[in-house]
N, C-alpha and C positions, 0 to 999 in steps of 0.2 A: 504702375510705377515700379512695383516690386519686381515684376517680371522683367522689365527693362533693366533694372539694376542687376539682376542675376545674369542677364544676357551680356551686359557690358563688363561685369566682373569676370565672366568666362572668357571673353575676348582679351581682357587685360592680362590673363595668365600667359597667353602667347604660346601655349604648347599644343593647342588643338584638342585638348582633352576636356571631359566634363568638369564642371566647377568643383574644385577641391574645398569642400565645406570646412574641413578642419583647419584650413589656413586662415579662416575668418573667425576669430574669437575675440571676446571682450576682455576687460581687465580681470574678470572673475573666472575666466576659462570657459564661458558659455559659448557654444556654437550656435549657428542659426536655428538648429532643431530645438535648442533650449528656449529660445526667445520667441519663436513664431507662435501665434495662436490661431492661425488660419489653417484648417485641415487640408484644403486644396494645395496650399503652398508647401506644407509639410510633406504631402504625398509627392509633390514634384521634386523636392529635395531628396527624398528617399529613392525615387525611381530613376531620376535623370541626372543626378549629381553624384560625385564621388564623396559619399558621406559615411560616417561611422554611426550606426543607429544606437550604439551603446557608449558613445563618447561621454566622458564625465568632466564636470567642472572642478573647481578647487575644493568643493565639499563632496566630491565624488557622486554628485547627482547626475543621473542619466536623463535624457529628454523625457522618458516615461515617468520618472520620479517627479520632475517639475510639473508635467501635465497633471499627475495625480494630486500633487500638493495644492495646486491652484484650481482643481475641480474642472479641468478642461476635458470633458467626457469625449467630445468628438475627436480631439487630438489623441486621446487614449485609444480610441477605436482604430485610428489610422496607424498608430505605432504597433498595436497588436496585430494588425494585418501584415506586418513585415516580419518574416521568419527570423531575421537576424536579431531582433530585439530580445534581450535577456530579461524575462519577467522576474526572475529571482535575484537579479543583481542587488548588491547592498551598498549603502553609502558609508560614510566614516563611522557612524554609530552602529552599524550593522542592521539598519532598517531597510525593508524592501519598499517597492512602490505602493503596495496595498496597505502597508503599515503607515505610510506617509499621506494617505488619502485625506482630502479636505474634510469629508464627512462620511456618514454611513451610506449615503446614496452613491457616492463615488466608489466607496469600498465594495458595495454590493454589485455595482456595474462591473468592476474588475473581476469579482468572483464569477459573474455570469460569463465573461469572456474567457476566463480560465476553463470553465466548464465546457463550453462549446468547442474549445480547442482540443478536447479529448476525442478519441476515436469512438464513434457510436457502436452500440451492440447490434446484433442481427435484426432486432425489432426496431431499430432507429432511435432508441432511447439512450441518453448519455447520463451516467451517474458517476459522481466522483466526490472525494473529500477535497474540497478546494482550498480550505484554509484552516489553520489551528491557532489558538492563542491561549495565554495564561489568564486565569481569573484570580480574584482576591483571596479566595479560600484555599490557595495553594493547590489548585487542580487545573486541568486543561479542558478546553472545549474544542470540538471539531465541527466545522461547517460542512454539511452534506447537501449537495444540490443534485437535482435530477430534472432533466429536460426532455421533452418530446414534442414533435410537431403535430399540431391539431389538424383536423380536416379542412379548416379554412386557411391553412398555410402558416398560421401563427405558431410561435414556439412557447409552450407553457413550462414554467420553471417552478419547482417546489424547493423550499429551503427548510432545513431543520438543524438544530444544534444537539450534539450528543457528547457525552463525557466518555472517558476511557472505561469507566465502570459499566456504562451502557453497552459498549461493544463486548466486554467480557461476559455480561449477562446474556446477551444475544447468543454468543457462542455456546454458553452453558445450556440454555434452553433448547437450542437446536440439537445439541448433542444428546440431551435427555430424551427428546422425541424420536430421534433416529440414531440410536447407539451403534448400529452396524455401519453407518455411513462415515466417510472420511471428512475431516474438518481441519483446516489449517490452524495452527496454534497462534494465538495472539496474546499469550501471556508472557511473563518475564521480560517486560520492556525495561530498558534503561531509564531510570527516573530522571526527569530534567531538573529536579529540585535537590541535587546532591549538595550544592552550596547554598546555604540559607541566604536569601535576598538576591541571589544571582542565578536565576533559573537558566538552564542551557537551551538556547534556541536550536542548536544542532540536534540535541536529543528530541526536542519537540518535533522538528522536521522529520526525523527518522520515524517517529511514531505515526505522523501523518501519512508518510509514504507507505509504510507497512499496512496501515489500516485501509488506505485507499486500494492497495492491491488485494487485501482481504475481501473488500466489498465486490471488487471486480471478479474475483474467483467465485464468490457466492452467487453472483448473478449469472455465471456460466455453469454453475453446478447442476448436475443431472437431477439431484434430489431437491436442493434448496432454492433453485432459481425461481420457482413459482410458489414458494412457501409464503403463506400470508403473514407470518411473523416477520420475515425479512422485509417485505414491502411496507408493512406498518412502521417498521424501524426507519425506513428510508423516506417515506412520504408524509407521515403524520408529524406535525410540529411538536405535539406533546404525547407522551406515552405513559402508561400506568404499569410500572414494573411489577407491582404485586399482582395485578390482574393477569398480566402476560405470563408470569411464572406459574400462577394457579392453573391457567388454561393449558400450559405446556405439560404440567404434571398430570392433569386429567387425560390429555391426549396420549401421554406415554402409558398410563395405566390401561386405557382402553385398547391400545395397540397390543400390550402384553396379553390381555385377556383374549383378544381376537386371535392371536397366534396360537395360544393354548387350545382354543376351541376349534380352529379351522385346519390346523396342521398336525400331522401325525409325527411322533418322535422318529428321528433318523437312526436306523440301526447300523447300516454300513456307511461309514464315513471315509472309506479309503479313496473314493473318487474325489470327494471334496478336498481331502488333504493333499492329494496329488495336484489338483488344479491350483489350489492356493499356494502350494510350494513352488510350482512353476511360475506363477504370477509374481511372487516375491523375488525369485531369482532374476527374472527379467527386469523388474523395477529397480532392483539394486544396481544393475548395470547402468540404467538411465540416471539414477541418482549419483553414481560415481562420476559419470561424464559431466553432469550438471555442476557438481562441486569442482571438478577440474576446470571447467569454463570460468566459474566464479573466481578461482585463484588466479587464472591468467588475466582476467579483466582487472582484478585488484593490482596485479603486477604492472599492467599497462598504465593504470591510473597513477600509481606511485612513480613510475618512470617518467610519465608526462609531467608530473609536478616537479620532480627533481630536475628534469631538463629545463623547465621554465625558470626555476630558481637559478640554475647555473648560467643560463643564457642572459638573464637579467643582470647577474653579477658581472658577467663578461662585458655586457653593454656599458655598464657603469664605468668599468675600467677603460674601455675604448673611447668613451666620451671625453676622457681627460687628455687625449692626444691633441696637441695644439694645431696640427696641420690639417685636421679634418674640416671641410667646409660645412657651413650651417645646414645645407640641404642634406648632406650625408648624415649628420647628427640626427636631424628630424626623421629621416627615413629609417635609420637604425633603431631609434626609440619606438617608432610605430611598429616596426617589424617585431621587436621584442615583446610588445604588448599583445601581439596576436598569439603568442605561445602561452599566455597566461590562461589557465583553465577557468572557464566561466562557471557561474553558479548553476546554469542549466547544461552542465557538461553531458554530452551524449553517453559517455562511458558510465557516468553516475546513474543515468536513467536505465541503461542496459543492465548494470549490476543489480539495480533494484528489481528489474523484471526477472532476471535469472534467480535472484533470491526468492522471489515469489514462487517460481517454478520449483525450486528446491524445497520450499515449505510445503507445497502441494505433494511432492514426491514423498516427503517424510510422513505427511498425514495419511496418504494411501498405504504406505508401508505399515503404519501403526494400525490401520483398520484391517489389513491383511493378517496381522499377528493375532487378532481376536479369534478367528476360526481355529487356529492352531491351539490357542489357550482353551477354547471351549471343547475341542476334541480331546485334549489331555484331561480336562475335567470329566468329560463323559466316560473316558476309559477308566479313570480312577474310580468314578462312582460305580461303573459296571463291575469292576474287580471287587469293590467293597460289597456290592449286592450279592455277588456269587459267594463271597466269603461268609456273609451273614446267612445266606440260604443254607450253606453247608453246615454252619453252626446250628441252625434251626433244625435241620434233619437229624443231626447227631443228638440233639436234646430229646428227640422222640424215641430214641433207641434205649433209653434207660429202662431197667427192669421196674415194673410197677411195684409200689410199696417200698422202694429203696430211695431214701432221701427225696421224698415227694416235694417237700417245700423248696428244696434247693433246685430240683429239676424244674419246678414251675417258675421260679425266679429267673433261671437261665433261659427258659423258653420265652418268657415275656420280654426279657431284654433283647433276645435275638429277633423277635417279631418287631420290636420298636426300631431296631437298627435296619431291618429289611425295609420297613415302611419309610424310614428317613432316606435311605438310598434311592428308593423309587421316586420320592418327591424331588430329589436332586436331579434325577434323570428327566423328569418332566419339565 
């Protein structure tokens, strides 16, 4: 019966085109995609009709929001399969589909769909920060999910919750274990609690995006991608920060002792300094280009937003013309809505990716500055050692019997300085 109704409604249009779904709305602004509960029918409306997958009703609810609110998981899957659907769209109160979910089961299903929509790594595993939310103690929690396909073809998904402090601790522990390696900065976030009682969702979203990029960078890192600490952080529901910190400290101490025992001090650092200097110069050029791209993307985003606002104002003025037929008014209104940037704006995603690349560049530049600092310290310690050795030799030239006590004190002080300089060089 429903198929027949769609068929006759299409014929009734009389233009030979697919059914214009947006022309069939109820008193509350709901389209057919809002009210249907049959996945097969929704799939037909999306694929074979002229439909807007993100059409909103009077409360600015999209079809995905309605399906999430009433717990229609099959409908959610169908809508997720359409690339036009804006998962991050917001209604009048600023809530998204996942925040409007009927219960935790629906919310968890949406999180799983967001996860599998990410690009998998080379090993086929997908890991992402899929959601963030506020908690009552004026802090935030981030949902990390990781999925991989088993030998039997099933997809296994692990879920854990982490706070911002957990991420900062992870970065500190990894940096302590491998001080010579580069690590993107995840500190100095803009707090979402600047206004008491009105936490900022925009700041929370920015934290989620940056930490998601941080995890992806870590999973592709040449040093940390296979680190047990990172995988415990991702896969284990509960972690013991005190035990993890103690283990990292012991591993760092063991590594330091191993380096002292197995490696000889470097005497000639000119080749190292030349290589590091060349690498820094090359990376500075890449970093400059990356920042230039970031500025251009920001300019494009601002221009797009300004153009959308200007076009909307122009449309509002044109709609007051009395001689415009209703069909032209409807077409102009819909055309203006297409210029409005969506919450899942590609430029926004691209800007976040470029920002992550810029963060990686700055981290590598910071790590390349350490050899230069160490070389400067080695040279300074070598100069001090030579100076103290010279002072020690001079103290031996004093005539015997002349100011013996003073000579012994100067000699002992010079020996201490020499030994201290040698310790610094080690």
